[in-house]
N, C-alpha and C positions, 0 to 999 in steps of 0.2 A: 504494500500500500504506500510505503514511503516513496518508492520510485514514481508512482502515479501522482502523489502529492507534489513531488518535485516537478513533474511534467506539467501539472496544472499551474504551478507558479511560474515556470520558466519557458514553457512551450516545447520542451524537449526532455528526454531523459538526461541524466548527468553524463558527462563524458566518462569513459573508463578511468581516465586520469587527467589531471591538469599538468601543464608544463610551464616552465619559465621562458624568457625570451630566447634562450639558447636551445630550447627543446628538451631540457632535462625534466624528467618526470618529478612532480612535486607531491601530489595528493591523489588518493583514490576516490572513486565514486562513493565508497562507504563513508568517507569523511564528509563528502558533499551532502549526503542525505541525513546527517546527524540532526539538523533542526526538525526533520520530519519523523524522527523516532524518539521524540521527547528528550533530546540531548542538546538543546540549544546552549545551555551553560557550558558544556564540554566543547562544543563547536566554537564558542566565543573565546576560548582559551588558545585556539590554534592560530598560529601565524601562517596564513595561507601563502604568503610570499616566500616562505622558507620551506625547504623539503620536509617531508614527514619525519625523517630521522635526524633533522637538525637538532642540536641541543635545546633550542628554544621550545621545541615541541615534544621533548622527551617525556615530560610528566604525562601528557595526554596519551602518547604512544604506549605507555605502560598500562593504561586503563583497560580493564577487562569489560567487554561489552557482550553480554549473553546473547544479544540479538544476532551476532555474527558467529556464534558457536553452535555446533551440533551437540545436543545434550548427551548423545551416546559416545562421544569421543573425549578422551582425557588427554590434554596436551598443554602446551604453554598457554597461560591465561589470557594473553593479549592476541592470540591467533584467530584468524577468520577461517571458517570452513565453507563459506559461501563466496564464490568468486564469479566474475563475469567471464564469458568467452569473448576474447578480444580478437577482432579481425576485420578487414575492410568490408566484408559482406554481412557482418553480424549486427546484433542489436547495439553492441558497444564497439564502434569502429576505432577507438583509440582516443586521441585528444579531441576529436570531433564529437558532436552530440547528434542523436537521431530522434526524430519525433515519431509519434504513433502513426501519423499519416505517411511516413516514409517506410513503414513496415508493410510492404506490399503483399508479402506472403501471409499476412494476417497475424495479429498479436497472439491468438490462441495456438498458432503453429510456429511461433518463433521463440527460441530460448533466450532468456535474459541472464539468469544466474544458475549455476550448478553447484552442487555440493562436492567438495574434494575430501580426500582421505587425510589422515594425520601427517603423512610424509609430504603432502603437497599444500598443507595449510600455510598461510602467510600472516605476518603481523597485519592486523585489520587496517592500519593506516597506510600500509605499503601500496604504492601505485602499480603493483604487479598483480596480474590475474593469470588466466590460462589462455592458450590458443585452442584452435579447433582440434588439434591432435589429442588433447587431453580426453575429450569425449570419445574420440575414436578408439582410444586405448582402454576404455572401461570394458572389462570383460571378466570371465570366470577366473582368470589368473591375477587380476588386479586386486589391490588390498583396500577395497572400499569400506566405509564405516558400517554399511548395512549390507546384509546378505542379498545377493541377486541384483544389485543395481544402486542407483543414486537418486536423490531428490533433485528436482529441477523447477525453477521458477520461470514461467513463461511471461512474455511481454503483456499479456492480459491480466496479470496478477494471480493466475492460478498456479498451484504447485501440483506437480505430478511426479510419479515414480517412473524412472526410466530403467527398463530392464537391461541387465548386462548382455542380454541376447538380442537387443534391438539391432535390426539390420543397419549396415553402414550407410546405405543410401538414405534411410530414414533419418539417421543421425545427422548426416550432411544437410538434408533438407530442413531439419529443425533448427539448425544453426544459422541458416541464412535468413536475412530480413527482407531482401528484395530480389531474389533470384527467380521469382515467379514459378517456383516449383510447388507441386502439390504433394502433401504428405499422406493424406488419406488416413484410414484407420490404422492404428498401431497398438 
């Protein structure tokens, strides 16, 4: 819901990450949606002109936020287990933002955020997420937090479970925002 509240306010989803004038990544979309998850006080402590791991942002970066943690996984307290899939054709193309009207494949058929395992979790403020290959690698031999697959948030704000046995062609179609591909029933 926070992603949609951000969209209602700014007309787009947040970018996957913000950058400085030199293109260095500064902050994650998870940082940008803090005001929409009842964390305005925490958000106001962040110097958005400095990188997430700059000493000025250290106190905030150490904060544990349950909203970004899978309750079934025990790991570092400031890690996020929910990440965006970043790529030019995805819901989160990088430093650019995408609006719902630009998701031509349909918000209910376009992935926004996926759950990662303990090994792939990242500090919640980090402007790093995963690329399309992550979802393609989810399978019976991967070490996911839940048996048989992962949870995924779609651009329409629904959460669904993606089976580890989901066909590669379906996974690829779910990741694209405007490829005009049809996913069908899965």
